N, C-alpha and C positions, 0 to 999 in steps of 0.2 A: 056824231061820229069822233070827235078826239076823249071824248068821256070812256067811249064805249074800250076804245085801242087801247088807254091810260088802264082801264078796269082790267082790259083780258094779261094787260102784261102785268099787274098786278097780280092776277091770280097763277099766272105759269110759272111766278116767281116765286109763288107760296107753292106750287107745288113740285118743282126744284128744289125746296128749302126742303122741304119734309123728304126729298125723297133722296137728299144728300143726309139727313139725321137718321133715315132708313140704314143708311150703306155705311154709314161711319163709322157703326161700332164694327162692322166688319174689315175696315181696310186696317183697323188699330188690331185687332184679331187674329188678322189672317198671315202677320211672320211667326207668331206663334204655332199656328194650324201647319203654318209649310216646315216649320221645322221639326214639330212632332213626327208630320206626315215623313220629311224625307232622311229624319237620322232616327228615330223609334220603329215605326208602327214597317217603315218599309223595310229598315232589316231583321227586324225579328220574324215577318215574315218570312222575306230572305231566307232564312235561317230554317225556319221551320221546313220550307220547301228544299232544300240542298242533306236538312237530317234524313230527310225521304229517299235520300240519292245516295246511290258511292258513289264517293270521288278520291282519289288516290293525287295528289298534288294539280296538275293544271290540266289534268287530262277532261273530258267531255262528261258531267256526270251523266250517270242511270237514274234511272226510276227501279227504285228498291224496294217500298213499301217500308214497313216499320222493321226489317231486319237490322239500321244502326243501333236499335233502341234495343231488341236483344241482347246486341255483341257487347252491350253497354254495362252488364250485369256480369262483369267478371271483376276478382277481386281487387284488383287495382282499387277502379271504381268506389267498388264501397267501402275500401277504407277511405278513399276521399271524404265522399260523401260521412262516414260516423266522424270522421277527424274535421269537417267544417260542423255539421251539428254540435257538438263538443266545442269549440271555439267560438261559436258563435250564445250559444250556452253559458260561458264560463265569465266572458267579458263583455255577455248580459245583466250576468249578476257583479259585475263590479261599476261598469259603467254608467249604471242604471238609478244606483243608490246615493255610492261613496258620491259620485260631483254633487247632487242635488243638498247633500249635509253639506258637503266643503262649499256650496256657491250659499247654502243659508247660514253657515259662519259668517261667510263675508259680508253679507248683506246685513246680517245683523248689527254690526261694527265691533263684533267682538275678537277680528285679525286686525290688529294693527296693519301704517301702511298697508289696504287692501288692494289699491290702485297698482302698485307694484308686485304684487303677488300672481292678480290676473294677469299682468301683463306676461311674468315666469311661467307662470301655468299653460296659456295658447303660445310660449314659440315651441314648441312641439312641436305643434302642428302646421309651424310656418317651416320646420325641416326638411329638407328634403327624405324622403323612403330611403335612397339610398345611398346616402350617408347617413341615416340612423340605424339601416340596418348593418354598416362595416363598423360604425362605433360597434353596435352589440356585439356582433358577433368579435371583437378583438375582446371587448369589456368578459363575457363571459366566456374566452379560453380556455381553454384546456390550459395552460399556463399557468404556474406558481403564479409571476409574476405579473399575472392579469388584476384587470381594478378588482371584481368583484373576488377573486381567489384569492390577492393578497390581502382583504378585509378578510376573509376567512382565516386564512393563515395567523393574521394578527392577531385573532381571538382566540388560537388554540385549536384553531380547529384544521382538518387534510384540506387540501385543494380537491376542487371537485373538474371532472370533465361534463359541465357543463348542456351541450352539443354532443355530446356523446350517450346519452342516455335519454330513454325513451321518457321517463317523466321529469327530470330538469331539462331534458328539450320542452316538453308543455311547456315548464313552469316562465320559460326563457319565449315565449311566444306569446302568452297572457300579459308578460310584464308590459313586450316593448309595445301593444297594443294599446295598451293602459296610458302608459307611457305620451305615446301616439296623441290618441285623442281624449284624454281625459280633461284637457283645458277646452274643447271644443265643446264639451258637454256643460263646464259649467258656466259657462257665456250663455246658453241656453238658455242656463238655470236660472240668471242672473239677471237677464232680461222679463222673464215670467216675474219671477219674483219683485220688479220691481212694480208689476200691474196690482197685485194683494193688499189690500187696503191693511192702510196700520189701525185705523179704532179696530178693526177683528183680534187684533194682537191685542190692542191696549183694555179692551171689555172682555175677552179671556182671561187678561191677569186680572182684574178687577176681581175675577171670578173665582179668584183661586187657583185657575190651569200652571201648571210648571209649562218649564221650556220644551221636553219630549210632545206633552198633549197639547200646546200649541201647535207644534207641527207637526204629527201627526193629524189633528183633526183641523187644523187652519191652510197650514204652509201646501200640504200633499194632497189636500182637495182642488184646493188653489192653480197647482198648476198642473192635476192631471191632465190635461190639454197638453200640453210641454212633454209632459212623462209619457204620454204614450205617443208622440213625435219621437220624442229620442229615442225609445225602445223600435221604433220603425225601421229609422234610420241603420240601428245599432244590428239588427236581423242582416239587415240587405249587407252594410258592411259587413258583416262574419262570414257568413255566407259566399262572398265576393273577394273576402280574402288572400292575395296573390303578390303584392308584393313585398310583405314582407317578410315572408318563408321565404321565396325568392332570392334577397337580398341578402335575407340571415346565413341561409346556406348555401351561397352563389349558383342555386341551380342542381345542388350534388343530393344524392338520394340520402334520406335522413331516419336513425333509428328507430327500427317501426315503422318508417315513411309516417312518422308521426305529421312532417310539414306536406304531405299531398295535401292539395285540396280540391276541391271541384274545379277553381280555378285554374289548378295550374296542369289537371291532367287534362284540362280543354287545350293547354299550351302545348301540354308535351304532343296531343293528336292532331293538333292543328299544322305545330312549326315544327317538331322534331320528325316525326312520322307523316308529314302531309296525307294523314285523312280528315282529309274538312268533314264527310259526312259522320263519323262517330263525335267529330269533335262539335259541330253544329249540334245531335240529337244530346249529347249534355249541356250545351250553352240551353233548349228548351228545358229539358230537366230542371236545370239549374230554376229558369227562371219561374217554373211552377210551382217548383219549390217553395221559392221567396213568397210569391205572391199569395198560395197558399196557407201558409203558417202566417203572416201577415195578417190576412180575412179571421184569418183565428182568433187571434190578438186583439182586432180590433174592436171581432163581435164579443170578442169575452171581454174587453172593456168598455163595450157599447158607446161604441163610437158609431159603426158600419151602420148607417142606415138611421140617424140620431137625425140627420135634415127632413129627413124626409117625411118625418115625422110630425 
């Protein structure tokens, strides 16, 4: 009897152990699942529902179908979409290839004091956007004594009203973004470059490949996943740009509404006009646009569905 009881206890203990092994993965992943459901999925669903309602201020919402989406087709929203798309395009045009080239120079040992340069280039990412916006606002001021105007006047060129013209305002916005995020992308690329085998470069050099050929045929293919990742987050960052424009212009209207973005439109509708229905509709349009663009670029780059194959 004693042996039978011991055997039963062992079987019961082994079943409990197997049951705990089955449950353990769900326990460990549950914090992320709860975080995703509470702070991502629920707000998205709630925003979509609110986009189908007419609500001004804290008044009870009234279901209105897709009326808010029809109201979005005004001139200011379309200008905001155009600005966000152009801003994303030009920042990606700079923030994808240039950090890769700089990271490759740092990693190759061509640049002296590489650690100091890496630290210096990462400092802007640690700087508050508000403080950086204030600096750029005064540095690009129309005042002749402002930083960049003083450089122009010292070269015999006239001072510019940087933030008073559409073209120069656009240039300042792109410079601001590139200054802010260049160091972050360099760090991403440096991490990827550490994984590239040195033997590939040595073999290519023995075969007579020059620096440019080694860069294009070894470096770029090896760090392609990182390039795709940087492109993905750059698209998201470009379309979600708000703080840079808001701090640079202090929330004021800009020449030709060049500083107006989709997020600034959402802010204006939600907090200035208390029209949460239209603000929610604009948010859903922004989410859908970013998802579609990223899906297209991932499909074009061959990353989408690769794991499934």
